[in-house]
LUMGULO-219332 format. One record per residue: residue number from 1; y, z, x of N, C-alpha, C in turn; residue in three letters. Coordinates in Angstrom, 3 decimals. Atoms other than C-alpha are relative to their C-alpha. Example, Ala and Ser with C-alpha at 12.3 -4.5 7.8 and 13.67 -1.06 7.14 Angstrom:
2
+------+----------+----------+----------+----------+----------+----------+----------+----------+----------+--------+
: mike :       nv :       nw :       nu :      cav :      caw :      cau :       cv :       cw :       cu : kolvex :
+------+----------+----------+----------+----------+----------+----------+----------+----------+----------+--------+
:    1 :   -1.190 :    0.000 :    0.890 :   -4.500 :    7.800 :   12.300 :    1.200 :    0.000 :    0.900 :    ALA :
:    2 :   -1.190 :   -0.060 :   -0.820 :   -1.060 :    7.140 :   13.670 :    1.090 :    0.730 :   -0.770 :    SER :
+------+----------+----------+----------+----------+----------+----------+----------+----------+----------+--------+
This chain:
116
+------+----------+----------+----------+----------+----------+----------+----------+----------+----------+--------+
: mike :       nv :       nw :       nu :      cav :      caw :      cau :       cv :       cw :       cu : kolvex :
+------+----------+----------+----------+----------+----------+----------+----------+----------+----------+--------+
:    1 :   -1.069 :    0.582 :    0.666 :  -33.791 :  -28.764 :  117.289 :   -0.374 :   -0.243 :   -1.450 :    UNK :
:    2 :    0.254 :    0.166 :    1.484 :  -33.591 :  -28.824 :  113.533 :   -0.403 :   -1.456 :   -0.290 :    UNK :
:    3 :    0.213 :    1.424 :    0.414 :  -33.334 :  -32.636 :  113.242 :   -1.036 :   -0.708 :    0.777 :    UNK :
:    4 :    1.069 :    0.658 :   -0.788 :  -36.120 :  -33.334 :  115.678 :   -1.054 :   -0.793 :   -0.855 :    UNK :
:    5 :    0.793 :    0.797 :    0.929 :  -38.372 :  -34.366 :  112.784 :    0.402 :   -1.141 :   -0.620 :    UNK :
:    6 :   -0.522 :    1.217 :    0.654 :  -36.127 :  -36.943 :  111.657 :    0.701 :   -0.842 :    1.035 :    UNK :
:    7 :   -0.614 :    0.738 :   -1.022 :  -35.225 :  -38.431 :  114.975 :   -0.137 :   -1.455 :   -0.145 :    UNK :
:    8 :    0.032 :    1.374 :    0.193 :  -34.336 :  -42.088 :  115.139 :   -0.924 :   -0.746 :    0.954 :    UNK :
:    9 :    0.744 :    0.694 :   -0.902 :  -36.609 :  -44.685 :  116.545 :    0.939 :   -1.282 :    0.356 :    UNK :
:   10 :   -1.027 :    1.193 :   -0.418 :  -34.124 :  -46.980 :  118.392 :   -0.754 :   -1.206 :    0.006 :    UNK :
:   11 :    0.659 :    1.186 :   -0.016 :  -35.008 :  -50.518 :  117.874 :   -0.280 :   -0.486 :    1.416 :    UNK :
:   12 :    0.349 :    0.484 :   -1.270 :  -36.969 :  -51.889 :  120.800 :    0.405 :   -1.449 :    0.250 :    UNK :
:   13 :   -0.405 :    1.384 :   -0.326 :  -35.444 :  -54.876 :  122.455 :   -1.147 :   -0.758 :    0.570 :    UNK :
:   14 :    1.088 :    0.622 :   -0.687 :  -38.106 :  -57.417 :  123.078 :    0.441 :   -0.714 :    1.339 :    UNK :
:   15 :   -0.198 :    0.427 :   -1.341 :  -38.276 :  -58.396 :  126.702 :    0.379 :   -1.548 :    0.025 :    UNK :
:   16 :   -0.306 :    1.347 :   -0.086 :  -36.422 :  -61.702 :  127.422 :    0.490 :   -0.741 :   -1.301 :    UNK :
:   17 :   -0.386 :    0.744 :    1.178 :  -35.295 :  -62.544 :  123.880 :    1.221 :   -0.678 :    0.230 :    UNK :
:   18 :   -1.270 :    0.799 :   -0.151 :  -31.860 :  -63.521 :  124.884 :   -0.213 :   -1.356 :    0.804 :    UNK :
:   19 :    0.374 :    1.264 :   -0.685 :  -33.352 :  -65.952 :  127.572 :   -0.734 :   -0.912 :   -0.969 :    UNK :
:   20 :    0.750 :    0.972 :    0.851 :  -35.731 :  -67.346 :  124.929 :    0.931 :   -0.571 :   -0.883 :    UNK :
:   21 :   -0.948 :    0.594 :    0.840 :  -32.818 :  -67.915 :  122.554 :    0.879 :   -1.083 :    0.626 :    UNK :
:   22 :   -0.891 :    0.871 :   -0.777 :  -30.665 :  -69.575 :  125.086 :   -0.852 :   -1.233 :    0.509 :    UNK :
:   23 :    0.790 :    1.100 :   -0.519 :  -33.563 :  -71.716 :  126.330 :   -0.660 :   -0.766 :   -1.117 :    UNK :
:   24 :    0.784 :    0.638 :    1.132 :  -34.975 :  -72.739 :  122.867 :    0.439 :   -1.314 :   -0.200 :    UNK :
:   25 :   -0.271 :    1.463 :    0.257 :  -35.385 :  -76.392 :  122.539 :   -1.080 :   -0.539 :   -0.784 :    UNK :
:   26 :    1.110 :    0.703 :    0.686 :  -38.775 :  -76.974 :  120.987 :   -0.346 :    0.688 :   -1.289 :    UNK :
:   27 :    0.523 :   -0.755 :    1.107 :  -40.500 :  -76.136 :  117.784 :   -0.748 :    1.298 :    0.446 :    UNK :
:   28 :    0.768 :   -1.258 :   -0.471 :  -42.795 :  -73.690 :  119.670 :    1.016 :    1.070 :    0.451 :    UNK :
:   29 :   -0.957 :   -1.121 :   -0.567 :  -39.763 :  -71.940 :  121.241 :    0.493 :    0.720 :   -1.292 :    UNK :
:   30 :   -0.594 :   -0.641 :    1.311 :  -38.276 :  -71.353 :  117.640 :   -0.958 :    0.781 :   -0.675 :    UNK :
:   31 :    1.089 :   -0.845 :    0.733 :  -41.646 :  -70.299 :  116.193 :   -0.200 :    1.335 :    0.879 :    UNK :
:   32 :    0.241 :   -1.161 :   -0.835 :  -42.011 :  -67.867 :  119.141 :    1.141 :    1.025 :   -0.359 :    UNK :
:   33 :   -1.128 :   -0.822 :    0.433 :  -38.565 :  -66.456 :  118.384 :   -0.179 :    0.654 :   -1.403 :    UNK :
:   34 :    0.265 :   -0.531 :    1.435 :  -39.410 :  -66.116 :  114.753 :   -0.904 :    0.989 :   -0.037 :    UNK :
:   35 :    1.023 :   -1.025 :   -0.029 :  -42.483 :  -64.201 :  115.505 :    0.426 :    1.187 :    0.576 :    UNK :
:   36 :   -0.613 :   -1.205 :   -0.467 :  -40.545 :  -61.784 :  117.493 :    0.810 :    0.696 :   -1.045 :    UNK :
:   37 :   -0.813 :   -0.614 :    0.998 :  -38.130 :  -61.123 :  114.659 :   -0.928 :    0.434 :   -1.087 :    UNK :
:   38 :    0.912 :   -0.459 :    1.003 :  -40.984 :  -60.811 :  112.227 :   -0.728 :    1.323 :    0.453 :    UNK :
:   39 :    0.602 :   -1.306 :   -0.563 :  -42.672 :  -58.195 :  114.462 :    0.941 :    1.066 :    0.048 :    UNK :
:   40 :   -1.069 :   -1.121 :    0.080 :  -39.331 :  -56.296 :  114.713 :    0.114 :    0.453 :   -1.463 :    UNK :
:   41 :   -0.239 :   -0.305 :    1.367 :  -39.055 :  -56.451 :  110.971 :   -1.103 :    0.896 :   -0.494 :    UNK :
:   42 :    1.218 :   -0.787 :    0.350 :  -42.538 :  -54.999 :  110.577 :    0.263 :    1.505 :    0.462 :    UNK :
:   43 :   -0.158 :   -1.270 :   -0.437 :  -41.676 :  -52.123 :  112.838 :    1.139 :    0.768 :   -0.591 :    UNK :
:   44 :   -1.101 :   -0.671 :    0.765 :  -38.361 :  -51.428 :  111.111 :   -0.541 :    0.432 :   -1.434 :    UNK :
:   45 :    0.642 :   -0.420 :    1.330 :  -40.289 :  -51.339 :  107.700 :   -0.731 :    1.188 :    0.142 :    UNK :
:   46 :    0.751 :   -1.196 :   -0.261 :  -42.634 :  -48.813 :  109.105 :    0.967 :    1.194 :    0.200 :    UNK :
:   47 :   -0.957 :   -1.097 :   -0.253 :  -39.710 :  -46.753 :  110.411 :    0.669 :    0.483 :   -1.307 :    UNK :
:   48 :   -0.807 :   -0.284 :    1.253 :  -38.006 :  -46.984 :  106.967 :   -0.919 :    0.853 :   -0.820 :    UNK :
:   49 :    0.961 :   -0.757 :    0.792 :  -41.153 :  -45.725 :  105.208 :   -0.216 :    1.430 :    0.622 :    UNK :
:   50 :    0.185 :   -1.346 :   -0.613 :  -41.597 :  -42.895 :  107.765 :    1.153 :    0.848 :   -0.371 :    UNK :
:   51 :   -1.233 :   -0.828 :    0.416 :  -38.017 :  -41.697 :  107.083 :    0.050 :    0.238 :   -1.500 :    UNK :
:   52 :    0.206 :   -0.476 :    1.384 :  -38.610 :  -41.833 :  103.305 :   -0.883 :    1.058 :   -0.155 :    UNK :
:   53 :    0.963 :   -1.071 :    0.040 :  -41.563 :  -39.685 :  103.851 :    0.608 :    1.288 :    0.455 :    UNK :
:   54 :   -0.690 :   -1.245 :   -0.392 :  -39.474 :  -37.229 :  105.803 :    0.916 :    0.557 :   -0.826 :    UNK :
:   55 :   -1.078 :   -0.416 :    0.960 :  -36.752 :  -37.144 :  103.270 :   -0.856 :    0.742 :   -1.165 :    UNK :
:   56 :    0.836 :   -0.598 :    1.014 :  -39.602 :  -36.288 :  100.697 :   -0.401 :    1.440 :    0.332 :    UNK :
:   57 :    0.479 :   -1.162 :   -0.543 :  -40.825 :  -33.548 :  102.939 :    1.015 :    1.052 :    0.012 :    UNK :
:   58 :   -1.137 :   -0.915 :    0.121 :  -37.380 :  -31.972 :  103.239 :    0.429 :    0.361 :   -1.463 :    UNK :
:   59 :   -0.325 :   -0.221 :    1.303 :  -36.888 :  -32.199 :   99.518 :   -1.028 :    1.130 :   -0.539 :    UNK :
:   60 :    1.078 :   -0.945 :    0.467 :  -40.146 :  -30.195 :   98.961 :    0.173 :    1.380 :    0.581 :    UNK :
:   61 :   -0.177 :   -1.269 :   -0.574 :  -39.227 :  -27.486 :  101.336 :    0.314 :   -0.120 :    1.520 :    UNK :
:   62 :   -0.327 :    0.004 :   -1.418 :  -37.618 :  -26.921 :  104.586 :   -0.816 :    1.145 :    0.826 :    UNK :
:   63 :    0.665 :   -0.810 :   -0.812 :  -39.783 :  -25.238 :  107.256 :    0.682 :    0.415 :    1.179 :    UNK :
:   64 :   -0.722 :   -0.491 :   -1.284 :  -38.050 :  -23.040 :  109.825 :   -0.646 :    1.178 :    0.576 :    UNK :
:   65 :    0.770 :   -1.085 :   -0.679 :  -39.680 :  -20.751 :  112.409 :   -1.310 :    0.363 :   -0.636 :    UNK :
:   66 :    1.247 :   -0.175 :    0.555 :  -43.035 :  -21.257 :  110.713 :   -0.124 :    0.558 :   -1.298 :    UNK :
:   67 :    0.172 :   -0.477 :    1.423 :  -42.185 :  -19.901 :  107.382 :    0.924 :   -0.873 :   -0.952 :    UNK :
:   68 :   -0.848 :    0.686 :    1.056 :  -40.848 :  -21.545 :  104.230 :    1.225 :    0.801 :   -0.420 :    UNK :
:   69 :   -1.219 :   -0.578 :    0.385 :  -37.274 :  -20.902 :  103.443 :    0.286 :   -0.616 :   -1.331 :    UNK :
:   70 :   -0.255 :    0.583 :    1.290 :  -36.957 :  -21.296 :   99.671 :    0.870 :    0.970 :   -0.743 :    UNK :
:   71 :   -0.728 :   -0.921 :    0.803 :  -34.602 :  -20.006 :   97.043 :    1.374 :    0.226 :    0.390 :    UNK :
:   72 :   -1.267 :   -0.271 :   -0.450 :  -31.621 :  -19.417 :   99.079 :    0.920 :   -1.282 :   -0.093 :    UNK :
:   73 :   -0.950 :    1.136 :    0.225 :  -28.571 :  -21.681 :   98.540 :    0.115 :   -0.717 :    1.496 :    UNK :
:   74 :   -0.098 :    0.642 :   -1.305 :  -28.426 :  -22.181 :  102.419 :   -1.146 :   -0.950 :    0.207 :    UNK :
:   75 :    1.133 :    0.696 :   -0.191 :  -31.934 :  -23.436 :  102.531 :    0.095 :   -1.335 :   -0.783 :    UNK :
:   76 :   -0.208 :    1.205 :    0.800 :  -31.293 :  -25.857 :   99.564 :    1.038 :   -0.931 :    0.549 :    UNK :
:   77 :   -1.034 :    0.831 :   -0.579 :  -28.106 :  -27.102 :  101.214 :   -0.554 :   -0.789 :    1.308 :    UNK :
:   78 :    0.537 :    0.582 :   -1.252 :  -30.053 :  -27.713 :  104.489 :   -0.998 :   -1.015 :   -0.458 :    UNK :
:   79 :    1.012 :    0.981 :    0.515 :  -32.839 :  -29.427 :  102.635 :    0.649 :   -1.317 :   -0.465 :    UNK :
:   80 :   -0.778 :    1.198 :    0.427 :  -30.380 :  -31.799 :  100.966 :    0.622 :   -0.766 :    1.055 :    UNK :
:   81 :   -0.514 :    0.669 :   -1.213 :  -28.586 :  -32.512 :  104.132 :   -0.921 :   -0.781 :    0.800 :    UNK :
:   82 :    1.106 :    0.618 :   -0.922 :  -31.706 :  -33.251 :  106.067 :   -0.610 :   -1.161 :   -0.777 :    UNK :
:   83 :    0.469 :    1.026 :    0.652 :  -33.057 :  -35.317 :  103.318 :    0.887 :   -1.269 :   -0.107 :    UNK :
:   84 :   -1.019 :    1.000 :    0.081 :  -29.928 :  -37.336 :  102.930 :    0.068 :   -0.780 :    1.361 :    UNK :
:   85 :   -0.053 :    0.553 :   -1.398 :  -29.880 :  -37.881 :  106.731 :   -1.281 :   -0.972 :    0.160 :    UNK :
:   86 :    1.208 :    0.840 :   -0.165 :  -33.491 :  -39.343 :  106.618 :    0.070 :   -1.192 :   -1.054 :    UNK :
:   87 :   -0.209 :    1.163 :    0.974 :  -32.664 :  -41.419 :  103.403 :    0.955 :   -1.046 :    0.642 :    UNK :
:   88 :   -0.967 :    0.888 :   -0.532 :  -29.719 :  -42.949 :  105.154 :   -0.681 :   -0.809 :    1.256 :    UNK :
:   89 :    0.615 :    0.651 :   -0.977 :  -31.904 :  -43.754 :  108.162 :   -1.007 :   -1.025 :   -0.566 :    UNK :
:   90 :    0.944 :    0.944 :    0.642 :  -34.498 :  -45.334 :  105.846 :    0.697 :   -1.279 :   -0.441 :    UNK :
:   91 :   -0.825 :    1.158 :    0.455 :  -31.820 :  -47.591 :  104.324 :    0.355 :   -0.814 :    1.163 :    UNK :
:   92 :   -0.504 :    0.745 :   -1.073 :  -30.541 :  -48.606 :  107.665 :   -1.190 :   -0.893 :    0.602 :    UNK :
:   93 :    1.178 :    0.643 :   -0.539 :  -34.126 :  -49.512 :  108.937 :   -0.397 :   -1.121 :   -1.023 :    UNK :
:   94 :    0.291 :    0.966 :    1.131 :  -34.833 :  -51.341 :  105.613 :    0.884 :   -1.209 :    0.243 :    UNK :
:   95 :   -0.932 :    1.211 :   -0.181 :  -31.649 :  -53.390 :  106.134 :   -0.272 :   -0.743 :    1.190 :    UNK :
:   96 :    0.328 :    0.670 :   -1.182 :  -32.535 :  -54.197 :  109.723 :   -1.389 :   -0.838 :   -0.259 :    UNK :
:   97 :    1.130 :    0.732 :    0.321 :  -35.980 :  -55.283 :  108.477 :    0.288 :   -1.338 :   -0.626 :    UNK :
:   98 :   -0.324 :    1.098 :    0.795 :  -34.412 :  -57.633 :  106.004 :    0.891 :   -0.933 :    0.788 :    UNK :
:   99 :   -0.756 :    0.968 :   -0.865 :  -31.980 :  -59.048 :  108.618 :   -0.891 :   -0.750 :    0.963 :    UNK :
:  100 :    0.959 :    0.584 :   -0.946 :  -34.770 :  -59.593 :  111.092 :   -0.826 :   -1.076 :   -0.724 :    UNK :
:  101 :    0.609 :    1.112 :    0.719 :  -36.695 :  -61.563 :  108.450 :    0.819 :   -1.162 :   -0.254 :    UNK :
:  102 :   -0.913 :    1.134 :    0.299 :  -33.676 :  -63.645 :  107.628 :    0.195 :   -0.769 :    1.321 :    UNK :
:  103 :    0.025 :    0.681 :   -1.305 :  -33.436 :  -64.455 :  111.414 :   -1.159 :   -0.794 :    0.144 :    UNK :
:  104 :    1.257 :    0.682 :   -0.222 :  -37.042 :  -65.330 :  111.542 :   -0.074 :   -1.290 :   -0.818 :    UNK :
:  105 :   -0.005 :    1.263 :    0.897 :  -36.609 :  -67.691 :  108.437 :    0.859 :   -1.076 :    0.561 :    UNK :
:  106 :   -0.935 :    1.038 :   -0.608 :  -33.675 :  -69.401 :  110.197 :   -0.697 :   -0.728 :    1.157 :    UNK :
:  107 :    0.709 :    0.676 :   -1.201 :  -35.699 :  -69.986 :  113.339 :   -1.299 :   -0.899 :   -0.471 :    UNK :
:  108 :    1.076 :    0.840 :    0.540 :  -38.590 :  -71.321 :  111.303 :    0.544 :   -1.275 :   -0.594 :    UNK :
:  109 :   -0.645 :    1.156 :    0.454 :  -36.254 :  -73.696 :  109.634 :    0.440 :   -0.944 :    0.999 :    UNK :
:  110 :   -0.392 :    0.849 :   -1.247 :  -34.846 :  -74.898 :  112.958 :   -1.271 :   -0.557 :    0.568 :    UNK :
:  111 :    1.142 :    0.493 :   -0.567 :  -38.446 :  -75.250 :  114.165 :   -0.550 :   -1.204 :   -0.826 :    UNK :
:  112 :    0.432 :    1.072 :    0.908 :  -39.311 :  -77.436 :  111.097 :    0.888 :   -1.291 :    0.186 :    UNK :
:  113 :   -0.877 :    1.190 :   -0.199 :  -36.239 :  -79.727 :  111.863 :    0.084 :   -0.453 :    1.412 :    UNK :
:  114 :    0.062 :    0.386 :   -1.344 :  -36.745 :  -79.885 :  115.553 :   -0.932 :   -1.097 :    0.370 :    UNK :
:  115 :    1.012 :    1.022 :   -0.366 :  -38.229 :  -83.027 :  116.962 :   -0.231 :    0.155 :    1.491 :    UNK :
:  116 :    0.486 :   -0.226 :   -1.295 :  -40.235 :  -82.349 :  120.085 :   -0.120 :   -1.252 :    0.847 :    UNK :
+------+----------+----------+----------+----------+----------+----------+----------+----------+----------+--------+
């Protein structure tokens, strides 16, 4: 499949996060949740960078069937389309990383305000 090189890495749902959120009562609980969000943000940032690299690779030249396809308007159009796809995924993953860091910050603030 042509898009195989730019497949998405679906966010991995940490086991039991919903239960941890529902049961969170202590500082340690909220710190643990924050750490989960920070770990997810790191993974999202890595995925964003990977997709930026894939976009650059498509911009440099699309490889099909083991040979470079250059010069044709079809190849250029495919390159631009595939690069745009990867850039879009990079933006989505970067936004997810930022949102996960915001959630981590909120839980760290709750932890600081929680009296055990």
